[in-house]
C-alpha positions, 0 to 999 in steps of 0.5 A: 500500500502507498502512504495515502492508501495506508491512511485511508485504511486506518481511517476507514477499516476501523471505528474512528470517533473523529469521523463517525462520532459515538459509533467510533468510540471504544470505551475501556482499555482491553484492546489497548492492553492487548496491543501493548502486550503484543508490541512488548510494552513500549510505553515502559521504555520512555518517560512521559508527561500526560496531559488531559483537559477540556480545552488547552491540552493541545497548546500545553502539550506542544509548548512543553514539548518545545521547551523540553526540546530547547533543553536538549531532550529528544521529545516525543509528542502525541496529539490529536486530531491532525489537521492536514496529515495523519503524521502530525499526530506522532512527532519527535522533536517536531518532525512527523512520523515518517510515511514509510514507518506508518506503511510498514507498521500497518503492513506488518501488523494488519492481521493482528489488528484485524483479529483484535478489531480495535478503534483507530485511536487505539491503533494510533496510540500503539503505533506512537508508543512503539515508534517512541520506544524504537527511536529511544526518546528521552521523554514523551508528551502524551495528550489524552484523546477523550476523557482520561480514565478509560482513554487508551493513553492511560496505560502510561505511568508518567512523571507528571500529570496535567489537567488543564480545565474542565468544561461541558463537552463530550457529555455523552461519554463523560457525564452530564455534570462538571463533577462527573467529567472531572472524575473521568479526567482525574482518572489520569492521576497516578499513585505518587505522581505529581499532578498540576491542575490548571483551572477549577470550579467549585464543582471540580476542585473537590473531585481532584483533591479527593483523587489526589489524596487517595493516590498520595499524588502531590497536587498543585492548583496553578490558579492559587498563586499565578505564575503569570503576574500580567500579560499584554497582547502585542497585537491581536495576531502576534501573541502575548508578552508575559510578566512572570514570577520566576521566568522574567519576561516571556514572549508567547507566540500563540495569540489566542486569549485563552493562551494566558491560562494555558501559559500559567499552567505550563509554567507550573508544569515547568516548575514541577519538572525542575523539581524532578530534575528534567529542566536543567538543560543538557550540555549547558553551564548552569551559571549562564542561566540558560534554563530560563533562556530555553523556556523563553525560546520554547514559548517564542517558537512553539509552532516552528519547534513542534508544528502546531497549527490552528491556534489563532493562526494568521494564514493571510495578511490582506485581508487579515485571515485567522483560523482557530480550532476552538470548537466548544462553549468554554473555548468560544467564551474566549474566542468571542471576546477576541473577535469582538476586540478586532477592529476592521472594516467588515468581519467575515466568518466562515463557520461550521460545527459538529453535532455533539457540541452546544450549537445554540450556546456557541452561536449565541456568542458569535459577533452580531456585526459579521457576515457569515458563511455557514458550511460543513466540514468533510466529516459525518459528524458535521451539522448541516450548513442549512441548520446552522443558518436557521439557528443564525436567523433566530439569533439575528446573524446574517449570512448564507450557507455553502455545501463545503469549506472550499465554496464558502471561502471562495465566496469570501475571497470574492467579497472581502476587501483588504481592510476586512477581517476573515475568521475560519472556525467553529470546528477543528474539521473546518480548519482542517479542510481549510488548511488541507486545501490552502485555498 
């Protein structure tokens, strides 16, 4: 098989939540444990950091990876979903897994995989762990796929666990209250392993405290004493300047308003890694204070170092065009504020969502003064563009519907002037379709 044929096999021959929704989600660790045993328990051959949360886990994972890379470590990074190509999910020092490795893995293991009938994510996780072990990474940053307790990444025993925040998302799997969702996310907390909690609510904090106490896991709440003393947006597109308690002035490349909370969480993770002895840069004279330098360089160049895309990413200057993968109500509370702060002649918003999100809640936060281009991404989970338009009409939003992202953006290009502002988002899959086509 070619690489593209191999990817299509992975996408289509086994259940895939990102394409099918609930029918593509397999709960439990039985298949993961069987795959792990088949490959000789690769996850035990490298150290790891485990990152869960409703929002921000991707940004935090990439930023920590960038910092560790700058410290001289060989860093594996496992995240999801991909935006343009499957290989984005599995990286070492920012470099995607080679196409040849993916093809060989599937060809060699196809019979075993088909006998087990695992999900797409179970196979992908096994591939990542095997790849990291074979390439002898120093440490891997592993992002949870969905939830935590029953997520197939949860076979690892990391040196550090991180839970960014809890919001109402994936309620059909994780529970219909913040407490229930927190319990599922808290499932990544391991015995005697320190855990960083980014943000809590009155409902979620006791859940984390109880789990950490039961497992004797040292717990730190990053919100209790902010590492980020103050933050200032350089511009709406060019990230933030952070004034911090222990790391001086940092220039953060990532520009979304939500990155301020993520940065505070990451810096507490860095402090914990320092205590564990992992943040002292390799081959570096401690008297030169290059530890802070490496942290600064990680924040400043996270996209180049790790390949991160889709976080308030500027893809064109005239008209200013930004895409963002924010896709649920907690994330859109930040995106809405940021969009309302944009100063432009006319705002154009290309917008689509998937069917397991709070559509009405998110759309109620959309700016009223924009022109909308409602569309659907190339996933079975996409909400019809015509249904989105009906919701919009009830909310007083003005726009038209388009059958796909390409046609919607083509119309934007014909209408938007140089001083206008274009936003593309509502779903990771909308951003993915846009970036894949580079229209």
